[in-house]
N, C-alpha and C positions, 0 to 999 in steps of 0.2 A: 593409493596416494603416491605422491612423488617420493622416490626413494633415493637416498644419497648414493652417488657413484653411478647413477644411470643416465647421466647427462640429459637432464630434462630440457624441454624446449619451451621458450617463451616467445611471444609476439609482443613487441613494444611499439605502439604508435607514436608518431612525433618523436622518433628515437634518433634522428640524425643530428640533433643539437639540443642544447639546454638540458632540462631535467631529464628528458627522455634518454639522451645520450649518457648521462650519468648513471641512470638505471641500467641501461644496456651494458655499459662498461663493468659495473659491479657484478651483474649476473654472469657475464663472460668470465670474469676473474674467479668466480666460484664454480666454474665447470658447466654452466648452462650453455646451450646453444641458442642463439637469438636471431629471430627475424625482425629486422628494423624497417618499419613502414614510415614513410614521410612524403609529403607533397613536394618538399624542397629537394629536387633532384641534384642540384649543385652540392648541397650538403651531403647527400647520399654518395655522390661520386668521390667525396673526400674520405669516406669511411675506411677504404682499404689501407690508407696511410695512417689514419688516426687509430685504427684498431689492428694494425699489422701484427701485433704480438699474439693475436688470437686466431691467426691463420684462416682456416675454412669453417670456423665455428659460428660465423654470422652470415646473414643474407640481407641485402638491401632490396626492398620492394617499393617502387614508387606507388604512392596511394593517396588519393583524396578521400578521406574517411566520410565525407558528406555524400559521396556517390556510391550507391549500393553495388553497382557492377564492379567498381574498383575494389571495394571491400571484399567481395566474393572472390575476385582474382587474387587478392593479397593472401587470404586464408588458404586458398588452393595452392599458391606458390610455396607457402610455408610447409604445408603437408607434403607437397611433391619433393621438397628438399630434405626435410627432416623426418617425415613419416608419422609424427604425432605432435600433440600440443598439450603442454602441462600448465602453462600460465599465460594469461593475457593481461597486459598493462595498457589500459586506455589512458593516453596522455596527450594525444594530438589536440590542438586547439588554437584559436586566435588569441594571441597573448595580450594584445592591447585591450585594456578594460574600458577605455573611454569612448563612448558613443555620442557625446554631446548632449545638449538639452533634450529632454524627452519629446518636446513638441517638434523638434527638428529631426528626430530619428525616423528614417524611412522604413517602411515595411520590408523593403529589400535588404537593408542592412541588418535589421532585427533578425530576419530569417537566415541571413548568412552566419551570424553569431550562433544562433540556435542549431543550425544544420551542422556546423563543424564541431562546436563544443559539446553538444548534447546528443543530437541524432546520430552523429558518428560513433558514439559509444554504444548506443543501441544496435546499430548495424553490425559493429564488430562482434558484439556478444551473439547476435542472431546467427551469424555465420560460423562462429567459433564454438558455439555451445556443445554441439554433438561430439566434437573432438575433445573438448575439455571434460565432458561427462565420461568419455571412454577411459580417461586417465585419472579421474577424480581430481581434477586440477583446481586452480584458483584464479580469481579475477581481482585485479587491483585497479580502481579508478582514481585518477588524479583530478581533484576538484580545486578548491582555493578557499582561503579564509574569507574571500569576498562572497562566498555562499552564506556567510554568517554575519558579516558587517560590511558597510559600504562607504564609499566616497560619492560625492555628487556626480551625475552624468555617466553612470555606469550600469544602467538598467539591463541592457541586453546581456552583458557579460555576467552580471550577478545572477540573473534569471537562469542562464545556462549552467552556471556552477552550482546553484541551488538545486537545479534539476538533477545534476549528477549525484548529489547526496541522496535525494529521494529515490532515484533509479537504483542506487546501490542497495538500499534496504529492501526494495521491492524484489530485485533479482535474488537477493540472499534467501528470501522466503520461497521464491519460485524454483530455484535451482538446487537448494539444499535437499538432502545431505550430500549429494554427489559433488557439488561445486560450492566452494566458499566465495563470497563476494564482499570486499571491503573497499574503503575509500580513504585517501589521504588528502588533507587540505593544507597545502603549504602556505606559509606566510611569505615574508620577503626573502627570496632566495637569489643569491648572486650567481648568475650563470655566464658571466662575461667571457670566461675562458673557454666555454663550451659552445659559443656561438660560431656561426660560419659566415665570414671568417672570425677567428677569435678576437676579442676586444679587451682593452685594458680596463680593469676595474677602477671606478672613480669614487669608491666609497670613502666617506669621511669618518674620523673618529666619532663624531656625533651620531652617524648612522649606526655604528656598532653599539655605542654606549646606551642608546635608547632602548635596546633589547634587554630584558631581565637577565638573559644568559651572557650578555656582554658582547655579542657579535651578530652580524647578519648571517643568515643561513647559507649553506652550500648544497649543491646538488647531491653530494654524498649523504647528507642528512636525510633526504627523501629516499634515495636509493637504498639505504640500509633498512628503512621501514618497509619499502616495497619488497625487498628480498625476504625479510622476515615474514611478511604476510603471505607470500607465495609458498613458504616452506611449511613443513609438517609441524614446526614449532608453534605455529599459529593455528593449529588444528581445532581449537575451541573458540576461535574468533571469526565471526561473520556478521554482516550487516552493519558494521561500525564505520564511523567517520572519525579518523584520527587527525587532530590538528597538530601541525608541526610548525610553530611560529616563534620559537624562542621566548615564549611567555607573553608576547605582546597582547594577545587577546584577553589576558587577565589583568592587564595594567590599567589602573585608573588614571586618566589624564585630564587635568584641569588647566584651562587657559587663563592666564592672569592679565 
């Protein structure tokens, strides 16, 4: 199992901005070394400045997770640099949930959502699993509350996120006891400051007030759970989907 003080290694996909960057930052701050994979090379090029306080503890690897050859190279680059792998955070995905009316959704676009948001997770696990087994590591998949509830015109995104939840418990059964596999489903998370380039948050008091906890989520909220699930403190947790949405999924809403 991962042991404190041994500088464990994590691979975080989609880690150059947004929630992925928040997770990478927290892991680095806790002594992990992190390979950051992202298709956005401009965002990756900005990481040496963004993460300057962490010196040589991180590596950026350009990677389209929907391409198996790119995934294979990414995992190899991580092992070449750091020598082992203790944790995998599958986070990369197409963020836009809206695909338009289902009758207008092309097969090409459907396949694009599924390839990036779901198949990419499978490919990363496929090529990382033997290295994670060697360290008795852990996998954290990032899904979405849209795996459990929907707005109109979001079929491809919802299907891909629901697939991540199912993939998680299937992998937990297949890879245990050596590897634990869990899932986080974030709700509304404000990542404006972690975009490339950073953006001003335009949240209103109403946006915050509608959440039972009184605020919109931050990347730190997801990062803390990812860090916990990768750690030995979560040693009795596997196959789970943990919803982090400020209570919104439990809120009854009536339109008047």
